[in-house]
DRENFI-49145 format. One line per field, with one value per residue (C-alpha): residue number from 1; chain; x, z, y. Coordinates in steps of 0.05 Angstrom, whole numbers. Each point is the difference from the previous one (the first is absolute). Last residue first. Layout:
BEGIN
num c(NUM, ...)
chaine c(A, ...)
c1 c(X, ...)
c3 c(Z, ...)
c2 c(Y, ...)
//
This chain:
BEGIN
num c(373, 372, 371, 370, 369, 368, 367, 366, 365, 364, 363, 362, 361, 360, 359, 358, 357, 356, 355, 354, 353, 352, 351, 350, 349, 348, 347, 346, 345, 344, 343, 342, 341, 340, 339, 338, 337, 336, 335, 334, 333, 332, 331, 330, 329, 328, 327, 326, 325, 324, 323, 322, 321, 320, 319, 318, 317, 316, 315, 314, 313, 312, 311, 310, 309, 308, 307, 306, 305, 304, 303, 302, 301, 300, 299, 298, 297, 296, 295, 294, 293, 292, 291, 290, 289, 288, 287, 286, 285, 284, 283, 282, 281, 280, 279, 278, 277, 276, 275, 274, 273, 272, 271, 270, 269, 268, 267, 266, 265, 264, 263, 262, 261, 260, 259, 258, 257, 256, 255, 254, 253, 252, 251, 250, 249, 248, 247, 246, 245, 244, 243, 242, 241, 240, 239, 238, 237, 236, 235, 234, 233, 232, 231, 230, 229, 228, 227, 226, 225, 224, 223, 222, 221, 220, 219, 218, 217, 216, 215, 214, 213, 212, 211, 210, 209, 208, 207, 206, 205, 204, 203, 202, 201, 200, 199, 198, 197, 196, 195, 194, 193, 192, 191, 190, 189, 188, 187, 186, 185, 184, 183, 182, 181, 180, 179, 178, 177, 176, 175, 174, 173, 172, 171, 170, 169, 168, 167, 166, 165, 164, 163, 162, 161, 160, 159, 158, 157, 156, 155, 154, 153, 152, 151, 150, 149, 148, 147, 146, 145, 144, 143, 142, 141, 140, 139, 138, 137, 136, 135, 134, 133, 132, 131, 130, 129, 128, 127, 126, 125, 124, 123, 122, 121, 120, 119, 118, 117, 116, 115, 114, 113, 112, 111, 110, 109, 108, 107, 106, 105, 104, 103, 102, 101, 100, 99, 98, 97, 96, 95, 94, 93, 92, 91, 90, 89, 88, 87, 86, 85, 84, 83, 82, 81, 80, 79, 78, 77, 76, 75, 74, 73, 72, 71, 70, 69, 68, 67, 66, 65, 64, 63, 62, 61, 60, 59, 58, 57, 56, 55, 54, 53, 52, 51, 50, 49, 48, 47, 46, 45, 44, 43, 42, 41, 40, 39, 38, 37, 36, 35, 34, 33, 32, 31, 30, 29, 28, 27, 26, 25, 24, 23, 22, 21, 20, 19, 18, 17, 16, 15, 14, 13, 12, 11, 10, 9, 8, 7, 6, 5, 4, 3, 2, 1)
chaine c(A, A, A, A, A, A, A, A, A, A, A, A, A, A, A, A, A, A, A, A, A, A, A, A, A, A, A, A, A, A, A, A, A, A, A, A, A, A, A, A, A, A, A, A, A, A, A, A, A, A, A, A, A, A, A, A, A, A, A, A, A, A, A, A, A, A, A, A, A, A, A, A, A, A, A, A, A, A, A, A, A, A, A, A, A, A, A, A, A, A, A, A, A, A, A, A, A, A, A, A, A, A, A, A, A, A, A, A, A, A, A, A, A, A, A, A, A, A, A, A, A, A, A, A, A, A, A, A, A, A, A, A, A, A, A, A, A, A, A, A, A, A, A, A, A, A, A, A, A, A, A, A, A, A, A, A, A, A, A, A, A, A, A, A, A, A, A, A, A, A, A, A, A, A, A, A, A, A, A, A, A, A, A, A, A, A, A, A, A, A, A, A, A, A, A, A, A, A, A, A, A, A, A, A, A, A, A, A, A, A, A, A, A, A, A, A, A, A, A, A, A, A, A, A, A, A, A, A, A, A, A, A, A, A, A, A, A, A, A, A, A, A, A, A, A, A, A, A, A, A, A, A, A, A, A, A, A, A, A, A, A, A, A, A, A, A, A, A, A, A, A, A, A, A, A, A, A, A, A, A, A, A, A, A, A, A, A, A, A, A, A, A, A, A, A, A, A, A, A, A, A, A, A, A, A, A, A, A, A, A, A, A, A, A, A, A, A, A, A, A, A, A, A, A, A, A, A, A, A, A, A, A, A, A, A, A, A, A, A, A, A, A, A, A, A, A, A, A, A, A, A, A, A, A, A, A, A, A, A, A, A, A, A, A, A, A, A, A, A, A, A, A, A)
c1 c(202, -7, -13, -31, -72, -43, 23, -53, -38, -67, 31, 70, 39, 70, 46, 75, 34, 52, -47, -66, -58, -65, -55, -63, -61, -62, -46, 6, 23, -39, -43, -34, -8, -1, 33, -24, 67, 38, 8, 63, 6, 74, -14, -53, 50, 50, -53, -20, 74, 8, -66, 20, -67, -26, 68, -21, 9, -49, 37, 73, 1, -51, 36, 64, -32, -39, 61, 44, -36, 36, 14, -66, 0, 1, -47, -38, 16, -67, -7, -36, -66, -40, -19, -57, 16, -38, 64, 27, 28, 59, 1, 56, -21, 48, -25, 36, -19, -60, -52, -58, -45, 61, 15, -69, 8, 60, -33, -64, 39, 37, -64, -36, 55, 13, -75, -3, 57, 45, 70, 70, 54, 58, 63, 64, -36, 30, -5, 31, -62, 11, -20, 64, 40, 60, -41, -39, 62, -38, -74, -51, -72, -12, -68, -8, -51, -2, -23, -19, -15, -40, -29, 12, 39, 42, 13, 45, -12, 35, -39, 49, -26, 24, -47, -26, 26, -16, 25, -36, 46, 48, 36, 71, 36, 70, 57, 54, 53, 17, -26, -68, -1, 12, -48, -56, 13, 8, -65, -39, 30, -14, -72, -19, -6, 37, 2, 56, 10, 53, 1, -40, 35, -24, 1, -45, -41, 50, -33, -26, -54, -40, -1, -44, -67, -16, -35, 35, 68, -6, -22, 60, 47, -31, 11, 75, 7, -10, -20, -52, -56, -26, -56, 18, -39, -64, -25, -55, 18, 25, 40, 34, 20, 25, 42, 30, 20, 32, 37, 30, 32, -69, -24, 62, -3, -74, 11, 56, -46, 15, 60, 10, 64, 25, 69, 34, -8, -16, -76, 6, 34, -49, -12, 73, 18, -56, 11, 74, -13, -50, 51, -18, -1, -21, 23, -22, 31, 74, 47, 60, 39, -62, -31, 68, 8, -73, 11, 61, -37, -56, 48, 48, -37, 5, -65, -1, 70, 52, 7, 42, -17, -8, -14, -35, -35, 7, 18, 45, 62, -39, -9, 71, -1, -71, -38, -20, -21, -18, -4, -45, -4, -61, -14, -72, -41, 16, 50, 52, -53, -15, 74, 3, -55, 28, 69, -32, -38, 61, 46, 51, -48, -20, -21, -24, 11, -34, 15, -53, 27, -29, -21, 49, -17, 68, -8, 12, 40, 10, -44, -30, -72, -55, -41, -75, -28)
c3 c(-117, 41, 71, -19, -10, -62, -73, -46, -59, 36, 55, 3, 57, -27, 15, 5, -62, 12, -30, -19, 32, -14, 53, -28, 35, -43, 59, 67, 58, 52, -54, 47, 74, 16, 66, 72, 34, 18, 73, 22, 12, -18, -63, -19, 5, -42, -54, 0, -11, -58, -30, -3, -31, 65, 16, -7, -45, -49, -64, 21, 61, -29, -68, 36, 35, -62, -44, 57, -7, -65, 5, 29, 74, 35, 40, -60, -73, -29, -68, -67, 17, -62, -18, -51, -65, -43, -28, 70, 45, 46, 76, 51, 73, 52, 67, 63, 71, 27, -38, 43, -58, -29, -73, -24, 42, -41, -68, 23, 17, -66, -39, 35, -7, -73, -15, 37, -42, 22, -31, 23, -54, -20, -43, 9, 27, 38, -15, -69, -43, -75, -2, -36, 53, -13, -47, 59, 28, 58, -11, -30, 19, 67, 24, 73, 54, 71, 66, 72, 65, -29, 56, -1, 66, -19, -73, -46, -74, -67, -63, -57, -72, -69, -54, -51, -39, 49, -29, 33, 46, -3, 61, 13, 58, 13, 25, -39, -30, -58, -48, 35, -20, -73, 0, 24, -55, -54, 21, -3, -66, -32, 27, -34, 9, 66, 42, 51, 75, 37, 59, -13, 58, 54, 11, -1, -55, -52, -61, -69, -29, -57, -69, -29, 26, 73, -3, -60, 15, 73, -21, -46, 55, 49, -50, -1, 74, 71, -17, 50, -32, 10, -28, 22, 60, 12, 69, -2, 67, -29, -53, 53, 40, -61, -22, 70, -4, -69, 17, 64, 40, 18, 26, 43, 30, 15, 34, 43, 22, -25, 30, 52, 34, 72, 21, 30, -63, 9, 0, -67, -33, -58, -10, 5, -53, -48, 10, -12, -67, -19, 12, 55, 70, 51, 71, 63, 69, -16, 60, -47, 25, 16, -68, -32, 32, -14, -74, -1, 30, -50, -59, 23, -36, -68, -38, 19, -25, 55, 29, -15, 48, -8, 56, -4, -63, -71, -27, -60, 31, 12, -75, -8, 48, -19, 58, 29, 69, 19, 71, 6, 60, -7, -3, -2, -51, -56, -53, 20, 5, -74, -15, 37, -42, -65, 17, 17, -66, -41, 33, 55, 58, -18, 72, 40, 76, 47, 62, 16, 36, 68, 2, 19, -63, -31, 8, 62, 14, 71, 7, -60, -13, 24, -59, 8, -23)
c2 c(490, -63, 24, 67, -20, -6, -4, 31, -30, 0, -42, -29, -32, -13, -58, 10, -30, -54, -53, 31, 39, 35, 2, 32, 29, -11, -10, 36, -43, -41, -31, -50, -11, 74, 19, 0, 6, -64, -19, -35, -74, -1, -41, 51, 56, -39, -12, 73, 17, -49, 25, 73, 20, 32, 31, 74, 61, -32, 15, 3, -47, -48, 0, -19, -59, -21, -4, -26, -66, -13, -75, -22, -10, -67, -44, -25, 14, -20, -31, 3, 34, 18, 71, -2, 37, -50, -31, -9, 54, -16, -1, -5, 4, 28, -25, 24, -18, -39, -41, -22, -22, -35, -15, 21, 63, 21, -13, 36, 63, 0, -14, 56, 52, -19, 9, 66, 29, 58, -6, 20, 0, -43, 8, -40, -60, -60, -74, -3, -6, 2, -74, -21, 38, 45, 44, 27, 36, 33, -8, 49, 16, -34, 25, 18, -16, 27, -30, 14, -36, -58, -43, -75, -1, 60, 16, 40, 8, 10, -14, -7, 4, -22, 25, -49, -60, -57, -66, -58, -36, -58, -26, -21, -34, 25, -42, 34, -45, 46, -52, 7, 74, -15, -59, 46, 50, -53, -32, 65, 20, -68, 0, 65, 75, 1, 63, 1, -6, -39, 49, 63, 35, -49, -75, -61, -33, 22, 32, -17, 47, -29, 31, -27, -26, -13, -68, -31, 31, -22, -71, -8, 26, -50, -55, 16, -17, 26, 72, 24, 38, 71, 43, 71, 24, 40, -20, -52, -32, -66, 37, 43, -62, -37, 60, 4, -73, 5, 64, -30, 57, 26, -67, -11, 71, -9, -68, 29, 56, 70, 34, 53, -24, 3, -25, -60, -42, -73, 11, 37, -59, -13, 75, 17, -51, 20, 75, -12, -34, 54, 56, 51, -29, 53, -14, 38, 10, -4, 5, 8, -60, -41, 10, -12, -68, -17, 17, -45, -59, 9, -2, -55, -56, 33, 13, 74, 13, 11, 71, 62, 55, 75, 49, 68, -23, 28, -70, 9, -32, -65, -3, -28, -58, -19, -30, 67, 24, 70, 27, 61, 47, 44, 74, 24, 38, -49, 22, -52, -53, 6, -2, -67, -30, 27, -30, -67, -1, 19, -51, 18, -9, -71, -6, 59, 3, 48, 41, 52, 61, 17, 72, 56, 39, -12, -75, -41, -63, -24, -61, -35, 17, -47, -25, -1, -67)
//
């Protein structure tokens, strides 16, 4: 649906300025999303919400608002209050928990969204369910088993070999994940988390030792608009997690790979043939080097979306790889240029970052752009 701009607010060009809201605006992914819009070719008004009373100060939005947590009963009511106050036209939920709540309550929100269907969001946020769907449609996926008791661990070790990969069935950032070489390790790991009174369900998966890939794509009614793949090479503080994966990479690079592109595309369409919005597919190579789908982050951007947006501006001199901006344009019913569906950026372009260190865009051993010199 075409969104009617709010009255009375114009940008520098005299055009109506889009008014959007971004949730989780003080977290890394929210910050990257907003920064991507800041370098887009049009000015927007951005209201940022944050459930963390400290991180709210980090939101690079025009307005910052502290809101209840997504699972609290006042959350939707508070969003509607702010939507009315700031005349918000479009809402982008960033953290998974907020995507879930916004998706389930989209009819109650007095604002437009551009989310996948409720069923697609549910399936993507359930790693067991999505694995079952991919397996049923012959899409490469890690062998997966639900862990309900000790016998399931025995069966997983027997079927998958050692080590097996233990992870929480729901949640982002490598939640509850670790390799387990034996039953004792697997049980101890699960018991540890249960002792902390978390209500996590666990699954076991085949250990995938190969490259760690993200296939980032944007869709409209089952049609791929554009996409780009990247390889995660090093993680921030990997030694802090038994798995060595801490949810966000310190070093990553763009990759061109037809197999990754096909599997990523097939994985999304297997979830919903009419998929709409953002689909960030995680894949990891098995022992044979085949990329296997492990999960889809649906309806939200990957943590470092500014990587592609900045690279688009510097290398392409356009916004065609600025996926957050393309996403907003699609949400407003605007036409997207005829752009490549795959490999929208040059391969072997690196994004190197760390805590309190401005990221660097690197290609052929040289830092590109002036923003982070």
